[in-house]
PDB file of N, CA, C and O in Angstrom, chain B, residues numbered from 101:
ATOM      1  N   UNK B 101      33.005 -81.666 -37.846  1.00  0.00           N
ATOM      2  CA  UNK B 101      32.694 -82.015 -38.818  1.00  0.00           C
ATOM      3  C   UNK B 101      32.113 -83.305 -39.209  1.00  0.00           C
ATOM      4  O   UNK B 101      32.265 -84.253 -38.438  1.00  0.00           O
ATOM      5  N   UNK B 102      31.362 -83.491 -40.484  1.00  0.00           N
ATOM      6  CA  UNK B 102      30.636 -84.751 -40.662  1.00  0.00           C
ATOM      7  C   UNK B 102      31.392 -86.009 -40.874  1.00  0.00           C
ATOM      8  O   UNK B 102      31.062 -87.094 -40.396  1.00  0.00           O
ATOM      9  N   UNK B 103      32.721 -85.731 -41.834  1.00  0.00           N
ATOM     10  CA  UNK B 103      33.562 -86.632 -42.378  1.00  0.00           C
ATOM     11  C   UNK B 103      34.399 -87.301 -41.057  1.00  0.00           C
ATOM     12  O   UNK B 103      34.957 -88.397 -41.102  1.00  0.00           O
ATOM     13  N   UNK B 104      34.362 -86.335 -39.776  1.00  0.00           N
ATOM     14  CA  UNK B 104      35.225 -86.796 -38.687  1.00  0.00           C
ATOM     15  C   UNK B 104      34.496 -87.755 -37.584  1.00  0.00           C
ATOM     16  O   UNK B 104      34.938 -88.671 -36.890  1.00  0.00           O
ATOM     17  N   UNK B 105      33.073 -87.113 -37.718  1.00  0.00           N
ATOM     18  CA  UNK B 105      32.001 -87.460 -37.054  1.00  0.00           C
ATOM     19  C   UNK B 105      31.840 -89.057 -37.536  1.00  0.00           C
ATOM     20  O   UNK B 105      31.665 -89.940 -36.696  1.00  0.00           O
ATOM     21  N   UNK B 106      31.921 -89.365 -39.087  1.00  0.00           N
ATOM     22  CA  UNK B 106      31.824 -90.571 -39.576  1.00  0.00           C
ATOM     23  C   UNK B 106      32.907 -91.604 -38.865  1.00  0.00           C
ATOM     24  O   UNK B 106      32.681 -92.636 -38.233  1.00  0.00           O
ATOM     25  N   UNK B 107      34.312 -90.882 -39.231  1.00  0.00           N
ATOM     26  CA  UNK B 107      35.439 -91.673 -39.100  1.00  0.00           C
ATOM     27  C   UNK B 107      35.461 -92.332 -37.407  1.00  0.00           C
ATOM     28  O   UNK B 107      36.014 -93.403 -37.156  1.00  0.00           O
ATOM     29  N   UNK B 108      34.849 -91.592 -36.478  1.00  0.00           N
ATOM     30  CA  UNK B 108      34.708 -91.943 -35.084  1.00  0.00           C
ATOM     31  C   UNK B 108      33.758 -92.793 -35.016  1.00  0.00           C
ATOM     32  O   UNK B 108      33.926 -93.650 -34.149  1.00  0.00           O
ATOM     33  N   UNK B 109      32.705 -92.874 -35.692  1.00  0.00           N
ATOM     34  CA  UNK B 109      31.855 -93.767 -35.572  1.00  0.00           C
ATOM     35  C   UNK B 109      32.171 -95.171 -36.226  1.00  0.00           C
ATOM     36  O   UNK B 109      31.688 -96.186 -35.724  1.00  0.00           O
ATOM     37  N   UNK B 110      32.909 -95.229 -37.249  1.00  0.00           N
ATOM     38  CA  UNK B 110      33.610 -96.355 -37.759  1.00  0.00           C
ATOM     39  C   UNK B 110      34.617 -96.776 -37.094  1.00  0.00           C
ATOM     40  O   UNK B 110      34.754 -97.995 -37.202  1.00  0.00           O
ATOM     41  N   UNK B 111      35.303 -96.322 -36.515  1.00  0.00           N
ATOM     42  CA  UNK B 111      36.483 -96.782 -35.559  1.00  0.00           C
ATOM     43  C   UNK B 111      35.848 -97.499 -34.318  1.00  0.00           C
ATOM     44  O   UNK B 111      36.310 -98.635 -34.214  1.00  0.00           O
ATOM     45  N   UNK B 112      35.047 -97.231 -33.465  1.00  0.00           N
ATOM     46  CA  UNK B 112      34.201 -97.555 -32.501  1.00  0.00           C
ATOM     47  C   UNK B 112      33.631 -98.616 -32.950  1.00  0.00           C
ATOM     48  O   UNK B 112      33.934 -99.622 -32.309  1.00  0.00           O
ATOM     49  N   UNK B 113      32.725 -98.820 -34.045  1.00  0.00           N
ATOM     50  CA  UNK B 113      32.280 -99.863 -34.458  1.00  0.00           C
ATOM     51  C   UNK B 113      33.174-101.022 -34.673  1.00  0.00           C
ATOM     52  O   UNK B 113      32.857-102.148 -34.289  1.00  0.00           O
ATOM     53  N   UNK B 114      34.379-100.744 -35.330  1.00  0.00           N
ATOM     54  CA  UNK B 114      35.672-101.818 -35.885  1.00  0.00           C
ATOM     55  C   UNK B 114      36.111-102.060 -34.341  1.00  0.00           C
ATOM     56  O   UNK B 114      37.074-102.820 -34.440  1.00  0.00           O
ATOM     57  N   UNK B 115      35.872-101.775 -32.846  1.00  0.00           N
ATOM     58  CA  UNK B 115      35.876-101.797 -32.001  1.00  0.00           C
ATOM     59  C   UNK B 115      34.933-102.535 -30.959  1.00  0.00           C
ATOM     60  O   UNK B 115      35.184-102.874 -29.802  1.00  0.00           O
ATOM     61  N   UNK B 116      34.083-102.646 -31.509  1.00  0.00           N
ATOM     62  CA  UNK B 116      32.632-103.542 -31.078  1.00  0.00           C
ATOM     63  C   UNK B 116      31.880-102.711 -30.236  1.00  0.00           C
ATOM     64  O   UNK B 116      31.216-103.297 -29.380  1.00  0.00           O
ATOM     65  N   UNK B 117      31.819-101.384 -30.275  1.00  0.00           N
ATOM     66  CA  UNK B 117      31.038-100.397 -29.849  1.00  0.00           C
ATOM     67  C   UNK B 117      29.819-100.162 -30.611  1.00  0.00           C
ATOM     68  O   UNK B 117      29.803 -99.816 -31.792  1.00  0.00           O
ATOM     69  N   UNK B 118      28.582-100.412 -29.719  1.00  0.00           N
ATOM     70  CA  UNK B 118      27.504-100.091 -30.965  1.00  0.00           C
ATOM     71  C   UNK B 118      26.787 -99.039 -30.706  1.00  0.00           C
ATOM     72  O   UNK B 118      26.323 -98.636 -29.639  1.00  0.00           O
ATOM     73  N   UNK B 119      26.719 -98.536 -31.991  1.00  0.00           N
ATOM     74  CA  UNK B 119      26.149 -97.378 -32.616  1.00  0.00           C
ATOM     75  C   UNK B 119      24.784 -97.271 -32.845  1.00  0.00           C
ATOM     76  O   UNK B 119      24.305 -97.724 -33.885  1.00  0.00           O
ATOM     77  N   UNK B 120      24.044 -96.685 -31.939  1.00  0.00           N
ATOM     78  CA  UNK B 120      23.653 -95.119 -30.857  1.00  0.00           C
ATOM     79  C   UNK B 120      24.040 -95.886 -29.349  1.00  0.00           C
ATOM     80  O   UNK B 120      24.434 -95.328 -28.325  1.00  0.00           O
ATOM     81  N   UNK B 121      23.857 -96.952 -29.513  1.00  0.00           N
ATOM     82  CA  UNK B 121      23.366 -97.507 -28.128  1.00  0.00           C
ATOM     83  C   UNK B 121      24.525 -97.211 -27.107  1.00  0.00           C
ATOM     84  O   UNK B 121      24.201 -96.775 -26.002  1.00  0.00           O
ATOM     85  N   UNK B 122      26.031 -97.443 -27.437  1.00  0.00           N
ATOM     86  CA  UNK B 122      26.992 -97.408 -26.400  1.00  0.00           C
ATOM     87  C   UNK B 122      27.741 -95.984 -26.562  1.00  0.00           C
ATOM     88  O   UNK B 122      28.464 -95.467 -25.709  1.00  0.00           O
ATOM     89  N   UNK B 123      27.368 -95.378 -28.029  1.00  0.00           N
ATOM     90  CA  UNK B 123      28.078 -93.998 -28.312  1.00  0.00           C
ATOM     91  C   UNK B 123      27.381 -93.178 -29.353  1.00  0.00           C
ATOM     92  O   UNK B 123      26.854 -93.742 -30.312  1.00  0.00           O
ATOM     93  N   UNK B 124      27.351 -91.984 -29.226  1.00  0.00           N
ATOM     94  CA  UNK B 124      26.898 -91.309 -30.273  1.00  0.00           C
ATOM     95  C   UNK B 124      27.408 -89.794 -30.357  1.00  0.00           C
ATOM     96  O   UNK B 124      27.729 -89.071 -29.413  1.00  0.00           O
ATOM     97  N   UNK B 125      27.401 -89.431 -32.021  1.00  0.00           N
ATOM     98  CA  UNK B 125      28.026 -88.212 -32.039  1.00  0.00           C
ATOM     99  C   UNK B 125      27.074 -87.309 -32.747  1.00  0.00           C
ATOM    100  O   UNK B 125      26.094 -87.809 -33.298  1.00  0.00           O
ATOM    101  N   UNK B 126      27.338 -85.618 -32.792  1.00  0.00           N
ATOM    102  CA  UNK B 126      26.862 -84.934 -33.772  1.00  0.00           C
ATOM    103  C   UNK B 126      27.571 -84.419 -34.976  1.00  0.00           C
ATOM    104  O   UNK B 126      28.190 -83.400 -34.669  1.00  0.00           O
ATOM    105  N   UNK B 127      27.680 -84.659 -35.923  1.00  0.00           N
ATOM    106  CA  UNK B 127      28.441 -83.680 -37.207  1.00  0.00           C
ATOM    107  C   UNK B 127      27.870 -82.439 -37.322  1.00  0.00           C
ATOM    108  O   UNK B 127      26.792 -82.131 -36.813  1.00  0.00           O
ATOM    109  N   UNK B 128      28.820 -81.461 -38.216  1.00  0.00           N
ATOM    110  CA  UNK B 128      28.815 -80.400 -38.089  1.00  0.00           C
ATOM    111  C   UNK B 128      28.567 -79.584 -39.791  1.00  0.00           C
ATOM    112  O   UNK B 128      28.382 -78.382 -39.981  1.00  0.00           O
ATOM    113  N   UNK B 129      28.612 -80.272 -40.453  1.00  0.00           N
ATOM    114  CA  UNK B 129      28.383 -80.144 -42.213  1.00  0.00           C
ATOM    115  C   UNK B 129      27.198 -80.343 -42.844  1.00  0.00           C
ATOM    116  O   UNK B 129      26.988 -80.184 -44.046  1.00  0.00           O
ATOM    117  N   UNK B 130      26.280 -80.758 -41.856  1.00  0.00           N
ATOM    118  CA  UNK B 130      25.060 -80.741 -42.440  1.00  0.00           C
ATOM    119  C   UNK B 130      24.631 -82.177 -43.754  1.00  0.00           C
ATOM    120  O   UNK B 130      23.596 -82.323 -44.404  1.00  0.00           O
ATOM    121  N   UNK B 131      25.624 -82.839 -43.742  1.00  0.00           N
ATOM    122  CA  UNK B 131      25.576 -84.077 -44.657  1.00  0.00           C
ATOM    123  C   UNK B 131      24.302 -84.943 -44.271  1.00  0.00           C
ATOM    124  O   UNK B 131      23.799 -85.083 -43.156  1.00  0.00           O
ATOM    125  N   UNK B 132      23.962 -85.422 -45.341  1.00  0.00           N
ATOM    126  CA  UNK B 132      22.462 -85.840 -44.759  1.00  0.00           C
ATOM    127  C   UNK B 132      22.386 -87.390 -45.423  1.00  0.00           C
ATOM    128  O   UNK B 132      21.813 -88.303 -44.827  1.00  0.00           O
ATOM    129  N   UNK B 133      22.967 -87.551 -46.595  1.00  0.00           N
ATOM    130  CA  UNK B 133      22.315 -88.994 -47.440  1.00  0.00           C
ATOM    131  C   UNK B 133      23.184 -90.085 -46.852  1.00  0.00           C
ATOM    132  O   UNK B 133      24.379 -90.382 -46.870  1.00  0.00           O
ATOM    133  N   UNK B 134      21.759 -90.681 -46.179  1.00  0.00           N
ATOM    134  CA  UNK B 134      22.139 -91.868 -45.381  1.00  0.00           C
ATOM    135  C   UNK B 134      22.908 -91.940 -43.818  1.00  0.00           C
ATOM    136  O   UNK B 134      23.027 -92.894 -43.049  1.00  0.00           O
ATOM    137  N   UNK B 135      23.228 -90.956 -43.738  1.00  0.00           N
ATOM    138  CA  UNK B 135      23.831 -90.740 -42.209  1.00  0.00           C
ATOM    139  C   UNK B 135      22.961 -91.355 -40.786  1.00  0.00           C
ATOM    140  O   UNK B 135      23.282 -91.800 -39.684  1.00  0.00           O
ATOM    141  N   UNK B 136      21.736 -91.098 -41.504  1.00  0.00           N
ATOM    142  CA  UNK B 136      20.693 -91.550 -40.044  1.00  0.00           C
ATOM    143  C   UNK B 136      20.665 -92.718 -39.909  1.00  0.00           C
ATOM    144  O   UNK B 136      20.442 -93.143 -38.775  1.00  0.00           O
ATOM    145  N   UNK B 137      20.877 -93.654 -40.993  1.00  0.00           N
ATOM    146  CA  UNK B 137      21.394 -95.114 -40.872  1.00  0.00           C
ATOM    147  C   UNK B 137      22.402 -95.194 -39.821  1.00  0.00           C
ATOM    148  O   UNK B 137      22.207 -96.081 -38.991  1.00  0.00           O
ATOM    149  N   UNK B 138      23.254 -94.593 -39.699  1.00  0.00           N
ATOM    150  CA  UNK B 138      24.618 -95.024 -39.382  1.00  0.00           C
ATOM    151  C   UNK B 138      24.491 -94.484 -37.720  1.00  0.00           C
ATOM    152  O   UNK B 138      25.355 -94.570 -36.848  1.00  0.00           O
ATOM    153  N   UNK B 139      23.521 -94.079 -37.649  1.00  0.00           N
ATOM    154  CA  UNK B 139      23.656 -93.472 -35.828  1.00  0.00           C
ATOM    155  C   UNK B 139      24.147 -91.812 -35.729  1.00  0.00           C
ATOM    156  O   UNK B 139      24.206 -91.195 -34.665  1.00  0.00           O
ATOM    157  N   UNK B 140      24.484 -91.235 -37.086  1.00  0.00           N
ATOM    158  CA  UNK B 140      24.941 -89.676 -36.929  1.00  0.00           C
ATOM    159  C   UNK B 140      23.832 -88.638 -36.942  1.00  0.00           C
ATOM    160  O   UNK B 140      22.824 -88.606 -37.649  1.00  0.00           O
ATOM    161  N   UNK B 141      24.180 -87.927 -36.148  1.00  0.00           N
ATOM    162  CA  UNK B 141      23.042 -86.458 -35.934  1.00  0.00           C
ATOM    163  C   UNK B 141      24.189 -85.449 -36.664  1.00  0.00           C
ATOM    164  O   UNK B 141      25.390 -85.297 -36.436  1.00  0.00           O
ATOM    165  N   UNK B 142      23.242 -84.809 -37.676  1.00  0.00           N
ATOM    166  CA  UNK B 142      23.828 -83.659 -38.111  1.00  0.00           C
ATOM    167  C   UNK B 142      23.566 -82.529 -38.072  1.00  0.00           C
ATOM    168  O   UNK B 142      22.356 -82.369 -38.236  1.00  0.00           O
ATOM    169  N   UNK B 143      24.299 -81.289 -37.881  1.00  0.00           N
ATOM    170  CA  UNK B 143      23.826 -79.869 -37.770  1.00  0.00           C
ATOM    171  C   UNK B 143      23.815 -79.006 -38.851  1.00  0.00           C
ATOM    172  O   UNK B 143      24.909 -78.946 -39.413  1.00  0.00           O
ATOM    173  N   UNK B 144      23.169 -78.496 -39.205  1.00  0.00           N
ATOM    174  CA  UNK B 144      23.115 -77.907 -40.693  1.00  0.00           C
ATOM    175  C   UNK B 144      22.756 -76.083 -40.278  1.00  0.00           C
ATOM    176  O   UNK B 144      21.781 -75.613 -39.692  1.00  0.00           O
ATOM    177  N   UNK B 145      24.060 -75.342 -40.898  1.00  0.00           N
ATOM    178  CA  UNK B 145      24.069 -74.054 -40.292  1.00  0.00           C
ATOM    179  C   UNK B 145      23.343 -73.433 -41.528  1.00  0.00           C
ATOM    180  O   UNK B 145      23.234 -74.203 -42.482  1.00  0.00           O
ATOM    181  N   UNK B 146      22.780 -72.068 -41.697  1.00  0.00           N
ATOM    182  CA  UNK B 146      21.983 -71.838 -42.563  1.00  0.00           C
ATOM    183  C   UNK B 146      23.554 -70.513 -42.935  1.00  0.00           C
ATOM    184  O   UNK B 146      23.429 -69.368 -42.501  1.00  0.00           O
ATOM    185  N   UNK B 147      24.348 -70.752 -43.416  1.00  0.00           N
ATOM    186  CA  UNK B 147      25.133 -70.240 -43.836  1.00  0.00           C
ATOM    187  C   UNK B 147      25.479 -68.936 -44.986  1.00  0.00           C
ATOM    188  O   UNK B 147      26.524 -68.287 -45.046  1.00  0.00           O
ATOM    189  N   UNK B 148      24.361 -68.807 -45.777  1.00  0.00           N
ATOM    190  CA  UNK B 148      24.145 -67.942 -46.664  1.00  0.00           C
ATOM    191  C   UNK B 148      23.486 -66.613 -45.306  1.00  0.00           C
ATOM    192  O   UNK B 148      23.972 -65.518 -45.021  1.00  0.00           O
ATOM    193  N   UNK B 149      22.166 -67.358 -44.698  1.00  0.00           N
ATOM    194  CA  UNK B 149      21.684 -66.142 -43.875  1.00  0.00           C
ATOM    195  C   UNK B 149      23.070 -65.737 -42.621  1.00  0.00           C
ATOM    196  O   UNK B 149      23.334 -64.617 -42.184  1.00  0.00           O
ATOM    197  N   UNK B 150      23.504 -66.564 -42.407  1.00  0.00           N
ATOM    198  CA  UNK B 150      24.729 -66.335 -41.143  1.00  0.00           C
ATOM    199  C   UNK B 150      25.499 -65.150 -41.642  1.00  0.00           C
ATOM    200  O   UNK B 150      25.903 -64.317 -40.830  1.00  0.00           O
ATOM    201  N   UNK B 151      25.744 -65.011 -43.007  1.00  0.00           N
ATOM    202  CA  UNK B 151      27.017 -64.373 -44.074  1.00  0.00           C
ATOM    203  C   UNK B 151      26.487 -63.231 -43.821  1.00  0.00           C
ATOM    204  O   UNK B 151      27.125 -62.324 -43.287  1.00  0.00           O
ATOM    205  N   UNK B 152      24.596 -63.080 -44.364  1.00  0.00           N
ATOM    206  CA  UNK B 152      24.086 -61.739 -44.716  1.00  0.00           C
ATOM    207  C   UNK B 152      24.102 -61.175 -43.603  1.00  0.00           C
ATOM    208  O   UNK B 152      24.569 -60.040 -43.513  1.00  0.00           O
ATOM    209  N   UNK B 153      23.706 -61.694 -42.742  1.00  0.00           N
ATOM    210  CA  UNK B 153      23.623 -61.021 -41.169  1.00  0.00           C
ATOM    211  C   UNK B 153      24.899 -60.196 -40.703  1.00  0.00           C
ATOM    212  O   UNK B 153      24.890 -59.073 -40.198  1.00  0.00           O
ATOM    213  N   UNK B 154      26.211 -61.155 -41.036  1.00  0.00           N
ATOM    214  CA  UNK B 154      27.270 -60.726 -40.603  1.00  0.00           C
ATOM    215  C   UNK B 154      27.808 -59.317 -41.551  1.00  0.00           C
ATOM    216  O   UNK B 154      28.394 -58.374 -41.019  1.00  0.00           O
ATOM    217  N   UNK B 155      27.590 -59.358 -42.565  1.00  0.00           N
ATOM    218  CA  UNK B 155      27.924 -58.030 -43.287  1.00  0.00           C
ATOM    219  C   UNK B 155      27.286 -57.028 -43.432  1.00  0.00           C
ATOM    220  O   UNK B 155      27.671 -55.927 -43.824  1.00  0.00           O
ATOM    221  N   UNK B 156      25.768 -57.532 -42.964  1.00  0.00           N
ATOM    222  CA  UNK B 156      24.843 -56.362 -42.013  1.00  0.00           C
ATOM    223  C   UNK B 156      25.203 -55.279 -41.230  1.00  0.00           C
ATOM    224  O   UNK B 156      25.096 -54.055 -41.297  1.00  0.00           O
ATOM    225  N   UNK B 157      25.799 -56.341 -40.243  1.00  0.00           N
ATOM    226  CA  UNK B 157      25.993 -56.031 -38.862  1.00  0.00           C
ATOM    227  C   UNK B 157      27.622 -54.862 -39.167  1.00  0.00           C
ATOM    228  O   UNK B 157      27.801 -53.720 -38.743  1.00  0.00           O
ATOM    229  N   UNK B 158      28.493 -55.668 -39.976  1.00  0.00           N
ATOM    230  CA  UNK B 158      29.775 -55.006 -40.196  1.00  0.00           C
ATOM    231  C   UNK B 158      29.506 -53.470 -41.007  1.00  0.00           C
ATOM    232  O   UNK B 158      30.121 -52.486 -40.595  1.00  0.00           O
ATOM    233  N   UNK B 159      28.585 -53.351 -42.136  1.00  0.00           N
ATOM    234  CA  UNK B 159      28.290 -52.244 -42.429  1.00  0.00           C
ATOM    235  C   UNK B 159      27.713 -51.349 -41.480  1.00  0.00           C
ATOM    236  O   UNK B 159      28.126 -50.189 -41.503  1.00  0.00           O
ATOM    237  N   UNK B 160      26.669 -51.724 -40.492  1.00  0.00           N
ATOM    238  CA  UNK B 160      26.323 -50.895 -39.533  1.00  0.00           C
ATOM    239  C   UNK B 160      26.823 -50.226 -38.456  1.00  0.00           C
ATOM    240  O   UNK B 160      26.373 -49.230 -37.890  1.00  0.00           O
ATOM    241  N   UNK B 161      28.214 -51.147 -38.132  1.00  0.00           N
ATOM    242  CA  UNK B 161      29.191 -50.877 -37.401  1.00  0.00           C
ATOM    243  C   UNK B 161      30.050 -49.287 -38.118  1.00  0.00           C
ATOM    244  O   UNK B 161      30.125 -48.145 -37.666  1.00  0.00           O
ATOM    245  N   UNK B 162      30.634 -49.976 -39.515  1.00  0.00           N
ATOM    246  CA  UNK B 162      31.054 -48.982 -40.481  1.00  0.00           C
ATOM    247  C   UNK B 162      30.507 -47.627 -40.417  1.00  0.00           C
ATOM    248  O   UNK B 162      31.182 -46.617 -40.223  1.00  0.00           O
ATOM    249  N   UNK B 163      29.336 -47.665 -40.579  1.00  0.00           N
ATOM    250  CA  UNK B 163      28.573 -46.186 -40.638  1.00  0.00           C
ATOM    251  C   UNK B 163      28.585 -45.823 -39.229  1.00  0.00           C
ATOM    252  O   UNK B 163      28.678 -44.616 -39.007  1.00  0.00           O
ATOM    253  N   UNK B 164      28.522 -46.479 -38.392  1.00  0.00           N
ATOM    254  CA  UNK B 164      28.316 -45.842 -37.039  1.00  0.00           C
ATOM    255  C   UNK B 164      29.849 -45.087 -36.384  1.00  0.00           C
ATOM    256  O   UNK B 164      29.846 -44.226 -35.504  1.00  0.00           O
ATOM    257  N   UNK B 165      30.980 -45.595 -36.990  1.00  0.00           N
ATOM    258  CA  UNK B 165      31.977 -45.114 -36.663  1.00  0.00           C
ATOM    259  C   UNK B 165      32.584 -43.903 -37.512  1.00  0.00           C
ATOM    260  O   UNK B 165      33.465 -43.125 -37.146  1.00  0.00           O
ATOM    261  N   UNK B 166      31.949 -43.928 -38.649  1.00  0.00           N
ATOM    262  CA  UNK B 166      31.970 -42.760 -39.321  1.00  0.00           C
ATOM    263  C   UNK B 166      31.258 -41.444 -38.686  1.00  0.00           C
ATOM    264  O   UNK B 166      31.850 -40.447 -38.275  1.00  0.00           O
ATOM    265  N   UNK B 167      30.317 -41.592 -38.693  1.00  0.00           N
ATOM    266  CA  UNK B 167      29.330 -40.986 -37.781  1.00  0.00           C
ATOM    267  C   UNK B 167      30.216 -40.405 -36.587  1.00  0.00           C
ATOM    268  O   UNK B 167      30.484 -39.204 -36.608  1.00  0.00           O
ATOM    269  N   UNK B 168      30.629 -41.122 -35.661  1.00  0.00           N
ATOM    270  CA  UNK B 168      31.351 -40.749 -34.262  1.00  0.00           C
ATOM    271  C   UNK B 168      33.014 -40.344 -34.924  1.00  0.00           C
ATOM    272  O   UNK B 168      33.823 -39.990 -34.066  1.00  0.00           O
ATOM    273  N   UNK B 169      33.381 -40.379 -35.994  1.00  0.00           N
ATOM    274  CA  UNK B 169      34.764 -39.609 -36.221  1.00  0.00           C
ATOM    275  C   UNK B 169      34.325 -38.344 -36.582  1.00  0.00           C
ATOM    276  O   UNK B 169      33.195 -38.001 -36.927  1.00  0.00           O
ATOM    277  N   UNK B 170      35.490 -37.587 -36.448  1.00  0.00           N
ATOM    278  CA  UNK B 170      35.276 -36.125 -37.180  1.00  0.00           C
ATOM    279  C   UNK B 170      36.038 -36.244 -38.708  1.00  0.00           C
ATOM    280  O   UNK B 170      37.221 -36.015 -38.958  1.00  0.00           O
ATOM    281  N   UNK B 171      35.063 -36.635 -39.549  1.00  0.00           N
ATOM    282  CA  UNK B 171      36.032 -36.902 -40.754  1.00  0.00           C
ATOM    283  C   UNK B 171      36.207 -38.268 -41.359  1.00  0.00           C
ATOM    284  O   UNK B 171      35.891 -39.233 -40.663  1.00  0.00           O
ATOM    285  N   UNK B 172      36.610 -38.438 -42.406  1.00  0.00           N
ATOM    286  CA  UNK B 172      36.764 -39.801 -42.655  1.00  0.00           C
ATOM    287  C   UNK B 172      38.000 -40.080 -41.910  1.00  0.00           C
ATOM    288  O   UNK B 172      38.679 -39.129 -41.523  1.00  0.00           O
ATOM    289  N   UNK B 173      38.411 -41.461 -41.637  1.00  0.00           N
ATOM    290  CA  UNK B 173      39.733 -42.051 -40.995  1.00  0.00           C
ATOM    291  C   UNK B 173      41.065 -41.524 -42.092  1.00  0.00           C
ATOM    292  O   UNK B 173      40.978 -41.114 -43.250  1.00  0.00           O
ATOM    293  N   UNK B 174      42.182 -41.702 -41.297  1.00  0.00           N
ATOM    294  CA  UNK B 174      43.302 -41.377 -42.230  1.00  0.00           C
ATOM    295  C   UNK B 174      43.389 -42.037 -43.174  1.00  0.00           C
ATOM    296  O   UNK B 174      42.882 -43.094 -42.799  1.00  0.00           O
ATOM    297  N   UNK B 175      43.788 -42.210 -44.522  1.00  0.00           N
ATOM    298  CA  UNK B 175      44.492 -43.406 -45.030  1.00  0.00           C
ATOM    299  C   UNK B 175      45.637 -44.037 -44.515  1.00  0.00           C
ATOM    300  O   UNK B 175      46.573 -43.401 -44.032  1.00  0.00           O
ATOM    301  N   UNK B 176      45.605 -45.122 -44.588  1.00  0.00           N
ATOM    302  CA  UNK B 176      46.292 -46.370 -44.634  1.00  0.00           C
ATOM    303  C   UNK B 176      47.888 -46.463 -45.086  1.00  0.00           C
ATOM    304  O   UNK B 176      47.875 -47.008 -46.189  1.00  0.00           O
ATOM    305  N   UNK B 177      48.832 -46.257 -44.824  1.00  0.00           N
ATOM    306  CA  UNK B 177      50.323 -46.261 -45.896  1.00  0.00           C
ATOM    307  C   UNK B 177      50.194 -47.922 -45.939  1.00  0.00           C
ATOM    308  O   UNK B 177      50.148 -48.539 -44.875  1.00  0.00           O
ATOM    309  N   UNK B 178      50.130 -48.725 -47.422  1.00  0.00           N
ATOM    310  CA  UNK B 178      50.551 -50.243 -47.041  1.00  0.00           C
ATOM    311  C   UNK B 178      52.047 -50.125 -46.700  1.00  0.00           C
ATOM    312  O   UNK B 178      52.780 -49.142 -46.812  1.00  0.00           O
ATOM    313  N   UNK B 179      52.331 -51.412 -46.240  1.00  0.00           N
ATOM    314  CA  UNK B 179      53.947 -51.501 -45.774  1.00  0.00           C
ATOM    315  C   UNK B 179      54.253 -53.424 -46.911  1.00  0.00           C
ATOM    316  O   UNK B 179      53.592 -54.462 -46.878  1.00  0.00           O
ATOM    317  N   UNK B 180      55.339 -53.101 -47.613  1.00  0.00           N
ATOM    318  CA  UNK B 180      55.737 -54.541 -48.119  1.00  0.00           C
ATOM    319  C   UNK B 180      57.373 -54.592 -47.797  1.00  0.00           C
ATOM    320  O   UNK B 180      57.975 -53.641 -47.299  1.00  0.00           O
ATOM    321  N   UNK B 181      58.014 -55.904 -48.177  1.00  0.00           N
ATOM    322  CA  UNK B 181      59.241 -55.893 -47.846  1.00  0.00           C
ATOM    323  C   UNK B 181      59.589 -56.224 -46.565  1.00  0.00           C
ATOM    324  O   UNK B 181      58.680 -56.672 -45.868  1.00  0.00           O
ATOM    325  N   UNK B 182      60.679 -56.115 -46.080  1.00  0.00           N
ATOM    326  CA  UNK B 182      61.237 -56.757 -44.698  1.00  0.00           C
ATOM    327  C   UNK B 182      61.691 -55.671 -43.881  1.00  0.00           C
ATOM    328  O   UNK B 182      62.138 -54.641 -44.385  1.00  0.00           O
ATOM    329  N   UNK B 183      61.614 -55.822 -42.836  1.00  0.00           N
ATOM    330  CA  UNK B 183      62.148 -54.625 -41.996  1.00  0.00           C
ATOM    331  C   UNK B 183      63.461 -54.979 -41.476  1.00  0.00           C
ATOM    332  O   UNK B 183      63.587 -55.994 -40.791  1.00  0.00           O
ATOM    333  N   UNK B 184      64.571 -54.129 -41.780  1.00  0.00           N
ATOM    334  CA  UNK B 184      65.881 -54.210 -40.905  1.00  0.00           C
ATOM    335  C   UNK B 184      65.921 -54.460 -39.369  1.00  0.00           C
ATOM    336  O   UNK B 184      65.130 -53.998 -38.546  1.00  0.00           O
ATOM    337  N   UNK B 185      66.996 -55.282 -39.131  1.00  0.00           N
ATOM    338  CA  UNK B 185      66.533 -55.037 -37.306  1.00  0.00           C
ATOM    339  C   UNK B 185      67.583 -54.021 -36.962  1.00  0.00           C
ATOM    340  O   UNK B 185      68.461 -53.608 -37.719  1.00  0.00           O
ATOM    341  N   UNK B 186      67.347 -53.638 -35.581  1.00  0.00           N
ATOM    342  CA  UNK B 186      68.335 -52.847 -34.925  1.00  0.00           C
ATOM    343  C   UNK B 186      69.999 -53.253 -35.345  1.00  0.00           C
ATOM    344  O   UNK B 186      70.377 -54.413 -35.506  1.00  0.00           O
ATOM    345  N   UNK B 187      70.892 -52.020 -35.482  1.00  0.00           N
ATOM    346  CA  UNK B 187      71.813 -52.361 -35.456  1.00  0.00           C
ATOM    347  C   UNK B 187      72.564 -52.662 -37.308  1.00  0.00           C
ATOM    348  O   UNK B 187      73.748 -52.771 -37.627  1.00  0.00           O
ATOM    349  N   UNK B 188      71.672 -52.701 -37.938  1.00  0.00           N
ATOM    350  CA  UNK B 188      72.157 -53.369 -39.095  1.00  0.00           C
ATOM    351  C   UNK B 188      71.780 -52.204 -40.357  1.00  0.00           C
ATOM    352  O   UNK B 188      72.065 -52.450 -41.529  1.00  0.00           O
TER     353      UNK B 188
END
């Protein structure tokens, strides 16, 4: 996460560590407002595209599973409450 990386850089600088000469780090949230001035590289994931790909793959797997099965899967009975322990 970029904020964790920023805290790391601040703590290092407070101890006299030179940024980026002595240490560098990479953030993960894709924040970019002035962070390059602090020596923080950041990664930005295409979250919407990753989510779309995951949903599409899940749909493919579900269709394939239904095609392989002999009819629809049996219904699952929801469970609520607590279970009693043996002997009670």
